[in-house]
C-alpha positions as CSV (number, residue, x, y, z in Angstrom):
1,X,136.1,65.1,142.9
2,X,135.5,68.5,141.3
3,X,132.2,69.8,139.8
4,X,131.6,72.3,137.0
5,X,128.4,73.9,135.7
6,X,128.1,74.8,132.1
7,X,126.0,78.0,131.3
8,X,123.6,77.3,128.5
9,X,120.4,79.5,128.6
10,X,118.7,80.0,125.3
11,X,117.0,83.0,123.6
12,X,114.6,81.9,120.9
13,X,113.7,85.5,119.8
14,X,115.4,88.9,119.9
15,X,113.0,90.1,122.6
16,X,114.6,87.6,125.1
17,X,118.2,88.2,124.2
18,X,118.7,90.5,127.3
19,X,117.1,87.9,129.5
20,X,119.4,85.2,128.1
21,X,122.5,87.3,128.7
22,X,121.5,88.1,132.3
23,X,120.6,84.5,132.9
24,X,124.0,83.3,131.9
25,X,125.7,85.5,134.5
26,X,123.1,84.8,137.1
27,X,123.7,81.0,136.8
28,X,127.4,81.5,137.0
29,X,127.3,83.5,140.2
30,X,124.8,81.1,141.7
31,X,127.2,78.2,141.0
32,X,130.1,80.1,142.6
33,X,128.0,80.9,145.7
34,X,127.0,77.2,146.0
35,X,130.6,76.0,145.9
36,X,131.0,74.6,142.4
37,X,134.6,74.3,141.4
38,X,134.3,75.8,137.9
39,X,131.9,77.9,135.9
40,X,132.0,77.2,132.2
41,X,130.9,79.3,129.2
42,X,131.0,77.6,125.8
43,X,131.0,78.9,122.2
44,X,127.9,78.5,120.2
45,X,126.6,80.5,117.3
46,X,123.3,81.1,115.4
47,X,121.0,78.9,117.5
48,X,120.0,81.3,120.3
49,X,122.4,80.0,122.9
50,X,124.5,82.6,124.7
51,X,128.2,82.5,124.3
52,X,129.0,83.5,120.8
53,X,132.2,84.9,122.4
54,X,132.8,83.0,125.6
55,X,135.8,85.2,126.4
56,X,133.5,88.1,127.0
57,X,131.3,86.1,129.3
58,X,134.4,84.8,131.2
59,X,135.8,88.3,131.4
60,X,132.5,89.5,132.9
61,X,132.5,86.7,135.5
62,X,136.2,86.9,136.4
63,X,136.1,89.8,138.9
64,X,132.8,88.5,140.4
65,X,133.7,85.0,141.3
66,X,134.8,84.3,144.9
67,X,135.6,80.6,144.7
68,X,135.1,79.0,141.3
69,X,137.6,78.7,138.5
70,X,136.7,79.9,135.0
71,X,136.5,77.4,132.2
72,X,135.5,77.3,128.6
73,X,133.8,74.3,127.1
74,X,134.8,74.8,124.4
75,X,136.4,77.6,122.3
76,X,136.2,76.5,118.7
77,X,139.8,76.8,117.4
78,X,138.9,77.0,113.7
79,X,136.9,80.2,114.3
80,X,139.9,82.2,115.3
81,X,143.2,83.5,113.8
82,X,145.8,81.9,116.1
83,X,147.3,85.3,117.1
84,X,143.9,86.6,118.2
85,X,143.1,83.4,120.0
86,X,146.4,83.4,121.9
87,X,145.8,87.0,123.0
88,X,142.3,86.4,124.3
89,X,143.3,83.3,126.2
90,X,146.2,85.1,127.8
91,X,144.0,88.0,128.9
92,X,141.4,85.7,130.5
93,X,144.3,83.9,132.2
94,X,145.3,87.3,133.8
95,X,141.8,88.4,134.7
96,X,141.3,85.1,136.5
97,X,144.8,85.3,138.2
98,X,145.6,81.9,136.7
99,X,142.3,80.3,137.9
100,X,141.2,79.5,134.4
101,X,141.4,76.4,132.2
102,X,140.5,77.1,128.6
103,X,138.9,74.2,126.7
104,X,139.8,73.9,123.0
105,X,137.7,72.0,120.5
106,X,137.2,71.7,116.8
107,X,133.5,72.6,116.7
108,X,130.5,70.6,115.6
109,X,128.1,73.0,113.8
110,X,128.2,73.1,110.0
111,X,126.6,76.6,110.2
112,X,129.7,77.9,112.0
113,X,131.9,76.8,109.1
114,X,129.7,78.4,106.5
115,X,129.5,81.7,108.5
116,X,133.2,81.9,109.2
117,X,134.2,80.9,105.6
118,X,135.9,77.5,105.9
119,X,135.2,74.0,104.7
120,X,132.9,71.9,107.0
121,X,134.8,68.7,106.6
122,X,138.2,70.3,107.5
123,X,137.3,71.8,110.9
124,X,137.5,68.6,113.0
125,X,141.0,67.6,112.0
126,X,143.1,69.9,109.8
127,X,142.0,73.3,111.1
128,X,141.9,72.3,114.8
129,X,145.3,70.7,114.8
130,X,146.9,73.4,112.7
131,X,145.5,76.0,115.0
132,X,146.8,74.3,118.1
133,X,150.2,74.0,116.6
134,X,150.2,77.7,115.9
135,X,149.2,78.5,119.5
136,X,152.1,76.5,120.9
137,X,154.5,78.4,118.6
138,X,153.0,81.8,119.7
139,X,153.2,81.0,123.4
140,X,156.9,80.2,123.0
141,X,157.8,83.4,121.2
142,X,160.0,86.0,123.0
143,X,161.2,89.5,122.1
144,X,164.6,88.2,121.0
145,X,163.4,85.3,118.9
146,X,163.1,85.1,115.1
147,X,159.6,85.9,113.7
148,X,157.0,83.2,113.9
149,X,155.3,82.3,110.6
150,X,151.7,81.3,110.8
151,X,150.2,79.4,107.9
152,X,147.4,77.1,108.7
153,X,145.9,77.0,105.3
154,X,143.1,79.2,106.4
155,X,145.0,81.8,108.5
156,X,148.3,83.4,107.7
157,X,150.6,85.9,109.4
158,X,154.0,86.8,110.7
159,X,154.5,87.5,114.4
160,X,157.5,89.8,114.9
161,X,157.0,90.3,118.7
162,X,155.8,88.3,121.6
163,X,152.1,88.1,122.5
164,X,151.1,90.7,125.1
165,X,150.2,90.0,127.8
166,X,152.1,86.7,128.2
167,X,150.2,84.0,130.0
168,X,149.6,84.6,133.7
169,X,151.0,81.1,134.2
170,X,154.4,81.2,132.5
171,X,154.9,80.0,129.8
172,X,151.5,78.7,128.9
173,X,148.0,79.0,130.3
174,X,146.2,75.9,131.4
175,X,144.6,74.2,128.5
176,X,142.0,71.4,128.2
177,X,140.8,69.8,125.0
178,X,138.0,67.5,123.7
179,X,138.8,63.8,123.4
180,X,136.7,63.3,120.3
181,X,139.1,61.2,118.3
182,X,142.3,59.2,118.9
183,X,144.3,62.1,117.4
184,X,142.8,64.5,119.9
185,X,143.6,62.2,122.7
186,X,147.2,61.7,121.5
187,X,147.8,65.4,121.3
188,X,146.4,66.1,124.8
189,X,148.4,63.3,126.3
190,X,151.6,64.6,124.6
191,X,151.1,68.1,125.8
192,X,150.0,67.1,129.3
193,X,146.5,68.5,129.0
194,X,143.3,67.2,130.7
195,X,140.4,66.3,128.4
196,X,136.6,66.3,128.1
197,X,134.9,63.0,127.5
198,X,131.4,63.4,125.9
199,X,130.0,60.1,127.2
200,X,126.8,59.0,128.8
201,X,128.2,57.0,131.7
202,X,131.3,55.3,133.1
203,X,130.9,52.3,130.9
204,X,131.0,54.4,127.7
205,X,133.9,56.4,128.9
206,X,136.0,53.5,130.1
207,X,137.9,52.7,126.9
208,X,138.7,56.2,125.7
209,X,139.7,57.2,129.3
210,X,142.0,54.2,129.5
211,X,143.6,55.1,126.2
212,X,144.1,58.7,127.3
213,X,145.6,57.8,130.7
214,X,148.0,55.2,129.2
215,X,149.2,57.7,126.6
216,X,149.6,60.5,129.2
217,X,151.7,58.3,131.5
218,X,153.8,57.2,128.6
219,X,155.2,60.7,128.1
220,X,156.9,61.0,131.5
221,X,155.2,64.2,132.6
222,X,156.2,65.7,136.0
223,X,154.0,65.0,139.0
224,X,152.3,68.4,138.9
225,X,151.2,67.9,135.3
226,X,149.8,64.4,136.1
227,X,148.0,65.8,139.2
228,X,146.4,68.6,137.1
229,X,145.2,66.1,134.5
230,X,143.8,63.8,137.1
231,X,142.0,66.6,138.8
232,X,140.5,68.3,135.8
233,X,139.8,65.6,133.3
234,X,136.0,65.3,133.1
235,X,133.0,63.7,131.7
236,X,130.8,66.3,130.1
237,X,127.0,65.9,130.2
238,X,124.9,68.4,128.3
239,X,121.4,67.3,129.4
240,X,121.1,66.7,133.1
241,X,118.4,67.3,135.7
242,X,118.1,66.5,139.4
243,X,115.2,66.4,141.9
244,X,114.4,64.8,145.2
245,X,112.8,61.7,143.5
246,X,113.3,60.0,140.2
247,X,109.7,60.6,139.2
248,X,109.9,64.3,139.9
249,X,113.2,64.6,138.0
250,X,111.8,62.8,135.0
251,X,108.7,65.0,134.9
252,X,110.7,68.2,135.1
253,X,113.3,67.1,132.6
254,X,110.6,66.2,130.1
255,X,109.0,69.7,130.6
256,X,112.4,71.4,130.1
257,X,113.3,69.2,127.1
258,X,109.9,70.0,125.4
259,X,110.3,73.8,126.1
260,X,113.7,73.8,124.4
261,X,112.5,71.8,121.4
262,X,112.5,74.8,119.1
263,X,116.2,75.3,119.9
264,X,117.1,71.8,118.8
265,X,115.0,72.2,115.7
266,X,116.8,75.3,114.8
267,X,120.2,73.6,115.2
268,X,119.1,70.8,112.8
269,X,117.7,73.3,110.3
270,X,120.9,75.4,110.4
271,X,123.1,72.2,109.8
272,X,121.0,71.2,106.9
273,X,121.1,74.6,105.2
274,X,124.9,74.9,105.8
275,X,125.5,71.5,104.1
276,X,123.5,72.6,101.1
277,X,125.6,75.8,100.8
278,X,128.7,73.7,100.5
279,X,127.1,70.9,98.4
280,X,127.5,68.2,101.1
281,X,125.0,65.3,100.8
282,X,126.4,62.8,103.4
283,X,127.0,63.0,107.1
284,X,130.3,64.6,108.2
285,X,132.1,62.5,110.8
286,X,132.7,64.3,114.1
287,X,130.8,67.5,113.1
288,X,127.1,67.0,113.6
289,X,126.8,64.2,116.2
290,X,126.5,66.4,119.3
291,X,123.9,68.6,117.7
292,X,121.8,65.7,116.7
293,X,118.5,65.2,118.8
294,X,119.4,61.5,119.1
295,X,122.7,62.4,120.8
296,X,120.9,64.8,123.1
297,X,118.5,62.0,124.2
298,X,121.3,59.5,124.6
299,X,123.2,61.9,126.8
300,X,120.2,62.8,129.0
301,X,120.5,61.7,132.6
302,X,117.9,62.7,135.2
303,X,117.0,61.3,138.6
304,X,116.7,61.7,142.3
305,X,119.4,61.9,144.9
306,X,120.2,58.2,145.1
307,X,120.2,57.5,141.4
308,X,122.5,60.5,140.6
309,X,124.9,59.7,143.5
310,X,125.3,56.2,142.1
311,X,125.8,57.6,138.6
312,X,128.6,59.9,139.6
313,X,130.2,57.4,141.9
314,X,130.8,55.1,138.9
315,X,132.6,57.9,137.1
316,X,134.8,58.7,140.1
317,X,135.7,55.0,140.5
318,X,136.8,55.0,136.9
319,X,139.2,57.8,137.7
320,X,137.5,60.9,136.3
321,X,138.5,63.9,138.4
322,X,135.7,66.3,137.4
323,X,132.0,66.0,136.6
324,X,130.9,68.7,134.2
325,X,127.2,69.2,133.3
326,X,124.6,71.5,131.9
327,X,121.0,71.4,132.9
328,X,118.6,71.3,129.9
329,X,118.6,74.8,128.4
330,X,116.3,77.2,130.2
331,X,114.3,79.4,127.8
332,X,112.5,81.8,130.1
333,X,112.1,82.7,133.8
334,X,109.9,79.8,134.7
335,X,112.4,77.2,133.3
336,X,115.3,79.1,134.7
337,X,113.9,78.9,138.2
338,X,113.4,75.1,137.7
339,X,117.1,74.9,136.6
340,X,118.3,76.9,139.6
341,X,116.4,74.6,141.9
342,X,118.2,71.6,140.4
343,X,121.6,73.3,140.5
344,X,121.1,74.1,144.2
345,X,119.9,70.6,145.1
346,X,122.9,69.1,143.4
347,X,125.3,71.4,145.3
348,X,123.6,70.8,148.7
349,X,122.9,67.0,148.6
350,X,125.2,65.4,146.0
351,X,128.5,67.3,145.8
352,X,129.3,66.9,149.6
353,X,129.3,63.1,149.1
354,X,132.4,63.3,146.9
355,X,134.4,66.1,148.3
356,X,136.8,64.0,150.4
357,X,137.6,61.5,147.7
358,X,140.4,62.0,145.3
359,X,142.2,59.7,142.9
360,X,145.7,59.8,141.4
361,X,146.3,58.3,138.0
362,X,149.2,56.3,139.5
363,X,146.7,54.5,141.7
364,X,144.6,53.2,138.9
365,X,145.2,50.0,136.9
366,X,145.6,50.5,133.2
């Protein structure tokens, strides 16, 4: 089984922005030193979380990592013109010498849609899928080909030449997507891409994972593609914490969760203001869920060594190849040290238990 650490420090005021930027790199380098398989920087805007442009964070980390792969979790496809997005993904692919898997998603924050000038309700389906279709066209473009027309409804353009540089891994970079809807799962399965499942535990992930794997196997992908999907498909956990005992882990998690409360309040306020700007009065399916405090509490898992080992073992038994998590957002040096202790403990006492165990999709019952 593989393990990935998501980098999510928070700056609540301008005076701590420099600390937040440094903390993001510091956590990434620590994870690499400790033997994590992937370091992940996601895209978040206007809430104080680092990563407004995850490509810059990944480019910073690329020459410094000795072991870990680079990952994004996720790049919000609607926020980019497809040509620009293809260029940036290709560059990261080269900087990482192919050791990068770029995660694509539709986004979940109404404030993003308002700031970037598109409709909140369209980002999850229309804009995401139109953007991915455009990316596939662009990656297939060669010098001698006819021009590629881009018209996603929000972005337009005509590509007369190929994207430079081309992907390090010809002809496409490695891509991973969210599995937030049946349509997302169907696309990933068709293209042979691993996926993220945002689920609390193996029981919650069982049905969507079964649907994804069955769809993936139905397309007749080659063994290399199936092996990559088995190795990198993950369950993503945004609110984790580990300690020697369950009681210690719970006390520290509650402290961290309370310290980051202003961040969650800001997320909620931004979402409310954004909906008012576009005159939306009802919840928007698939957009706000993960920013909701209730979702954060539902996804929270904290505990000692034995509890966490059992939690991850259930996911490995299900067939998930990677466990991806973020510790509750650190907001200052005191909480960052607490997070680093948890990250170190996980690497030293939990990861080794799963290193020798790997599962192929062919070995799992549907």
